[in-house]
C-alpha positions in Angstrom: 114.1 105.8 97.2 117.3 105.7 99.4 116.7 101.7 100.8 118.9 103.0 104.7 115.7 105.4 105.5 112.5 102.9 104.2 112.5 99.1 104.7 111.3 97.5 101.7 110.1 94.6 103.2 107.2 96.2 105.1 106.3 98.1 102.5 103.7 96.8 99.2 105.6 97.2 96.1 103.2 99.0 94.5 103.6 101.9 97.1 107.2 101.8 97.4 108.1 103.2 94.0 105.3 106.3 94.6 107.9 107.1 97.5 110.2 109.8 96.7 111.5 110.1 100.7 111.3 109.5 103.9 111.0 112.9 106.1 110.6 111.4 109.2 111.2 107.9 110.3 109.2 105.5 112.4 111.7 105.7 114.9 111.5 109.9 115.3 108.0 109.4 116.2 108.0 107.3 118.4 110.3 108.7 120.4 108.5 111.9 119.4 104.7 110.4 121.2 106.5 109.3 124.2 107.5 112.8 124.7 104.2 114.7 124.0 103.2 111.7 126.5 105.6 112.7 129.2 104.0 116.2 128.6 100.5 115.8 128.6 100.9 113.2 132.2 102.1 115.9 133.7 99.6 118.3 132.9 96.6 116.4 133.3 98.1 114.6 136.7 94.7 113.9 138.5 92.9 113.7 135.9 91.1 111.7 133.5 91.9 113.0 129.7 89.4 112.3 126.7 91.1 112.3 123.1 89.1 112.5 120.1 90.8 111.7 117.1 90.2 112.9 113.9 89.7 110.5 111.1 91.1 108.7 109.3 94.3 110.4 109.4 95.0 110.2 113.2 94.4 106.6 113.6 98.0 105.5 114.2 99.4 109.0 115.9 96.2 108.4 118.8 96.6 104.8 119.0 100.5 105.2 119.9 99.8 108.2 122.1 97.3 106.2 124.0 99.3 103.9 125.1 102.3 106.1 126.0 100.1 108.1 128.3 99.7 106.7 131.9 96.6 108.0 132.6 93.0 107.3 132.9 92.1 107.8 129.2 88.8 107.7 127.1 88.7 107.5 123.3 86.4 108.6 120.9 86.6 109.6 117.1 85.4 112.1 114.9 85.6 112.8 111.0 85.6 115.7 109.2 86.4 116.2 105.3 87.7 118.9 103.6 90.3 117.6 101.1 88.1 114.8 99.2 90.4 113.1 96.8 92.9 116.5 96.5 95.9 117.6 98.0 94.7 120.9 98.7 92.0 121.7 101.8 88.6 123.0 100.1 88.0 125.0 103.2 84.3 123.5 103.5 84.5 121.3 106.7 81.6 118.4 106.8 81.3 116.5 109.7 80.7 112.5 108.3 80.7 110.8 111.7 80.2 112.8 115.3 81.8 112.1 118.6 79.7 108.9 120.5 80.4 111.0 123.9 79.1 113.4 125.8 82.2 115.8 126.5 80.6 118.2 128.3 82.5 119.2 132.2 85.6 116.9 130.2 89.1 117.4 129.8 89.3 116.7 126.2 92.5 116.6 123.4 92.0 116.7 119.9 94.7 114.5 118.1 95.4 115.3 114.6 97.5 114.0 111.9 98.5 117.3 110.0 97.0 120.9 110.6 98.1 122.6 107.0 95.4 125.6 106.9 94.3 125.0 110.2 90.5 125.6 108.6 89.3 122.1 109.5 90.7 122.2 113.1 89.4 125.6 113.6 85.5 124.6 112.9 86.3 121.9 115.0 87.8 123.5 118.0 84.7 125.6 117.7 82.2 122.8 117.5 83.8 120.9 120.5 83.9 124.3 122.4 79.8 124.8 121.8 80.0 121.4 123.9 81.3 122.9 127.6 83.9 120.7 128.1 85.9 121.6 131.0 89.4 121.8 128.9 90.3 121.4 125.4 93.1 121.2 123.6 95.0 120.2 120.7 97.7 117.5 119.7 98.8 117.5 116.2 101.7 114.9 114.9 102.6 117.2 111.8 102.1 120.9 111.4 102.8 122.6 108.1 102.7 126.6 109.5 103.4 127.7 105.7 99.8 126.8 105.1 98.3 128.4 108.2 95.4 130.6 107.2 93.7 130.9 110.5 95.0 131.2 114.0 95.3 128.0 116.2 96.9 127.3 119.7 97.9 124.0 119.4 99.0 123.3 123.2 101.6 119.8 121.7 103.5 119.5 118.2 105.4 116.5 117.1 106.9 117.8 113.8 107.2 120.9 111.8 107.0 119.5 108.2 107.8 121.8 104.8 105.0 122.7 102.2 104.9 119.4 100.3 102.7 117.0 100.4 103.1 113.8 103.1 101.7 110.6 103.5 101.8 107.9 105.7 101.6 107.0 108.9 98.0 107.6 108.9 98.1 110.0 106.0 97.6 109.3 102.3 96.7 110.3 99.2 93.6 109.0 97.8 93.3 106.6 100.5 96.3 105.0 100.1 99.8 104.8 101.8 98.1 105.6 105.3 100.0 102.1 106.4 103.9 103.3 105.9 105.5 103.8 109.1 106.7 107.0 108.1 105.9 110.5 107.0 107.0 110.0 103.6 106.7 112.5 99.9 105.2 111.6 97.0 106.9 111.6 93.8 104.8 114.0 92.0 104.2 111.6 88.9 102.0 109.4 91.9 99.8 112.7 92.0 99.7 114.6 88.7 
């Protein structure tokens, strides 16, 4: 692991050995989230916004993005699953936790960690659209277009990543690596 791109003092030693490379630094993530927040402020000027974070992966993105937006913002969360402990989506979407908020007539921005096949997000957007929000848009920290199986409208995108399994900054493998402050790749031995 290149220690110039990773602060080993900020990573559990048990996790550091499994990291192959750092794709996106913490600093680059924060810069891009500030830029997206600026776009959101322009697009939603004069409106209150409901951010809907998709758990668990989007919790860090949502927290940081929310702090950068200088508009009235409410937050809620949904939990959906299509992965289990695999590195590939099964395509079967289950809602594990629904919204606590009625979204009818509200401006909703779904905050995702990563979009690869798009199947989970497609299901989620259709589900939420049926609840009659004033508007519904999507923000994702990462997109993996090479894996896309459905055509999705994504209003705000942080970074495009190659077709590799990524972890960190909320993304996990078998519930590990979420607390890494960057987006990285795993050594193949870590998930073989």
